[in-house]
C-alpha positions as CSV (number, residue, x, y, z in Angstrom):
1,M,3.3,152.3,0.0
2,K,6.4,151.2,-1.8
3,E,8.0,148.0,-0.7
4,K,11.1,149.6,0.7
5,Q,9.0,152.1,2.7
6,F,6.7,149.3,3.9
7,D,9.7,147.2,5.1
8,L,11.2,150.1,7.0
9,S,7.8,150.9,8.7
10,A,7.1,147.3,9.4
11,K,10.5,146.7,10.9
12,E,10.1,149.8,13.1
13,H,6.5,149.2,14.3
14,F,6.4,145.4,14.5
15,G,9.9,145.6,16.2
16,L,8.5,147.8,19.0
17,I,6.1,144.9,19.9
18,L,8.1,141.8,18.9
19,E,11.8,142.6,19.7
20,P,11.2,142.9,23.5
21,I,9.8,139.3,23.5
22,G,12.7,137.8,21.6
23,F,11.9,138.3,17.9
24,S,14.4,139.6,15.5
25,V,14.7,140.6,11.8
26,E,18.3,139.5,11.7
27,R,19.1,137.7,8.4
28,S,15.8,138.9,6.9
29,R,15.9,140.8,3.6
30,Y,12.5,142.2,4.3
31,S,10.5,142.5,7.5
32,T,10.3,138.9,8.6
33,F,10.4,138.6,12.4
34,H,11.5,135.3,13.9
35,R,12.6,133.8,17.2
36,Q,13.9,130.5,18.3
37,A,11.3,128.9,20.6
38,S,13.2,125.7,21.3
39,D,16.1,123.7,19.9
40,D,14.1,122.7,16.9
41,I,11.2,125.2,16.6
42,Y,11.3,128.7,15.2
43,H,8.4,131.2,15.3
44,V,7.8,133.5,12.3
45,I,5.7,136.6,11.9
46,M,5.8,137.9,8.3
47,P,4.0,141.0,7.2
48,D,3.5,140.8,3.4
49,L,2.7,143.8,1.3
50,S,0.2,143.5,-1.6
51,S,1.5,143.9,-5.1
52,D,-0.4,147.3,-5.4
53,G,1.0,148.5,-2.1
54,T,-2.4,149.4,-0.6
55,W,-2.7,146.6,2.0
56,F,-0.7,143.9,3.7
57,D,-1.5,140.6,5.4
58,I,0.4,138.8,8.1
59,R,1.7,135.3,8.1
60,V,2.1,133.6,11.5
61,F,3.7,130.2,11.6
62,A,6.2,127.9,13.2
63,T,8.8,125.9,11.3
64,S,11.8,123.6,12.0
65,P,15.1,122.8,10.5
66,L,14.2,119.1,11.1
67,I,11.5,119.3,8.4
68,E,13.0,121.9,6.0
69,P,16.0,120.5,4.1
70,Q,17.2,124.0,3.0
71,F,16.5,125.7,6.3
72,D,19.9,127.4,6.6
73,K,19.6,128.8,3.1
74,L,16.0,129.9,3.1
75,F,15.3,131.0,6.7
76,P,13.7,133.4,7.6
77,G,12.1,135.1,4.6
78,D,12.0,132.4,2.0
79,V,11.4,129.3,4.2
80,G,8.4,127.2,3.3
81,I,5.3,127.6,5.5
82,P,4.3,124.2,6.9
83,S,0.7,125.5,7.7
84,D,0.4,126.8,4.2
85,S,-2.6,129.1,3.7
86,F,-3.7,128.4,7.3
87,S,-1.1,130.9,8.5
88,L,-3.0,134.2,8.0
89,L,-3.6,136.5,11.0
90,H,-7.1,137.8,11.4
91,P,-8.0,140.1,14.3
92,K,-11.2,138.3,15.1
93,F,-10.6,134.7,14.0
94,G,-7.0,134.3,14.9
95,V,-4.4,132.4,12.8
96,G,-6.0,130.3,10.0
97,A,-7.2,130.5,6.5
98,R,-9.2,133.8,6.8
99,Q,-7.2,136.7,5.4
100,Q,-7.4,140.2,6.8
101,K,-6.2,143.0,4.6
102,F,-4.6,145.7,6.7
103,R,-4.7,149.0,4.8
104,C,-1.5,150.9,4.3
105,K,-1.8,153.1,1.3
106,T,0.2,155.8,3.1
107,E,2.6,155.8,6.1
108,E,-0.1,157.5,8.2
109,G,-2.6,154.8,7.2
110,F,-0.1,152.1,8.0
111,V,0.6,153.5,11.5
112,R,-3.1,154.0,12.2
113,N,-4.2,150.5,11.2
114,F,-1.2,149.0,12.8
115,N,-2.0,150.5,16.2
116,K,-5.8,149.9,15.8
117,E,-5.9,146.4,14.4
118,V,-2.4,144.7,14.2
119,V,-1.2,145.4,17.8
120,P,-4.3,143.8,19.4
121,A,-4.3,140.9,17.0
122,L,-0.6,140.2,17.7
123,G,-1.2,140.2,21.4
124,S,-4.5,138.3,21.6
125,K,-4.2,135.9,18.6
126,A,-0.7,135.6,17.0
127,L,1.5,135.3,20.1
128,P,-0.8,132.9,22.1
129,Y,-0.9,130.7,19.0
130,L,2.9,130.6,18.6
131,D,3.4,130.2,22.4
132,G,1.6,126.8,22.1
133,I,4.1,125.5,19.5
134,N,7.4,124.6,21.1
135,S,8.1,121.1,19.7
136,L,7.5,119.1,16.5
137,N,4.7,117.3,18.4
138,D,3.1,120.7,19.0
139,L,3.6,121.8,15.4
140,T,2.4,118.6,13.6
141,P,-1.4,119.2,14.0
142,Y,-1.0,122.6,12.3
143,I,0.9,121.3,9.2
144,R,-1.1,121.4,6.0
145,R,1.6,120.7,3.4
146,D,2.2,117.0,2.8
147,F,6.0,117.2,2.5
148,Y,6.3,118.9,5.9
149,L,3.7,116.6,7.5
150,G,5.6,113.5,6.3
151,A,8.9,114.9,7.5
152,A,7.4,115.8,10.9
153,L,5.7,112.5,11.4
154,W,9.0,110.7,10.6
155,Q,10.9,112.9,13.1
156,I,8.3,112.2,15.9
157,G,8.4,108.5,15.3
158,E,5.2,107.9,13.3
159,R,7.2,106.2,10.6
160,E,4.5,104.2,8.8
161,K,2.2,107.3,8.4
162,A,5.2,109.3,7.3
163,R,6.4,106.7,4.8
164,K,3.0,106.7,3.0
165,I,2.9,110.5,2.8
166,L,6.6,110.8,1.7
167,L,6.3,108.1,-1.0
168,T,3.3,110.0,-2.4
169,E,5.2,113.3,-2.2
170,K,8.1,111.7,-4.0
171,I,5.9,110.8,-7.0
172,R,4.3,114.2,-7.0
173,L,7.6,116.1,-6.8
174,S,9.2,113.9,-9.5
175,N,6.7,115.3,-12.0
176,I,7.6,119.0,-11.3
177,A,10.2,120.9,-13.3
178,D,13.1,121.8,-11.1
179,E,14.4,125.2,-12.2
180,T,15.8,126.3,-8.8
181,G,17.1,123.1,-7.3
182,R,14.4,123.2,-4.7
183,V,12.6,120.0,-5.9
184,S,15.9,118.0,-6.0
185,S,16.6,119.0,-2.4
186,L,13.2,117.8,-1.3
187,L,13.6,114.6,-3.2
188,S,17.1,114.0,-1.7
189,Y,15.6,114.6,1.7
190,I,12.9,112.0,1.1
191,D,15.5,109.5,-0.2
192,S,17.7,110.1,2.8
193,I,14.8,109.4,5.2
194,L,13.4,106.4,3.4
195,K,16.6,104.5,2.6
């Protein structure tokens, strides 16, 4: 499938399942579904087409503007994933590091595999996973990226743990070329917390 065709199909078919329970693709350039779970937590379901257009995987994660300094600019489709590679949906194993490649070489294949594999996985794995994350306290155990972990720990009051992580992140980030301004925004965020 071509990306445009995939996004249209994903919006239609995922939308039939997700929109009635509060998800939207509003503000998304692609087919990234999101809903606000609480004041500070957003749930995201992001189907992602492979570069050759023959399969897609699905990212399932929660995020928060409290830990993402560029949330308003990046959300929903370009926001960082706090759980990193542990955000993949697998029909048998749930949300984690195990990738499932859902085939979609054609529109018919997409629809067939969506109904056969994706719909049950959304209902039995993705949604129960997300339903358990409604606060930063709920989200913190799932965070795998150090920057987000440090920010979350700071926000929930675990300041000493957060300080150690964020100081290490500051050193790491300071050594990365900043072509997009992303690194400087992360460093500014760390500085504003640790001052």
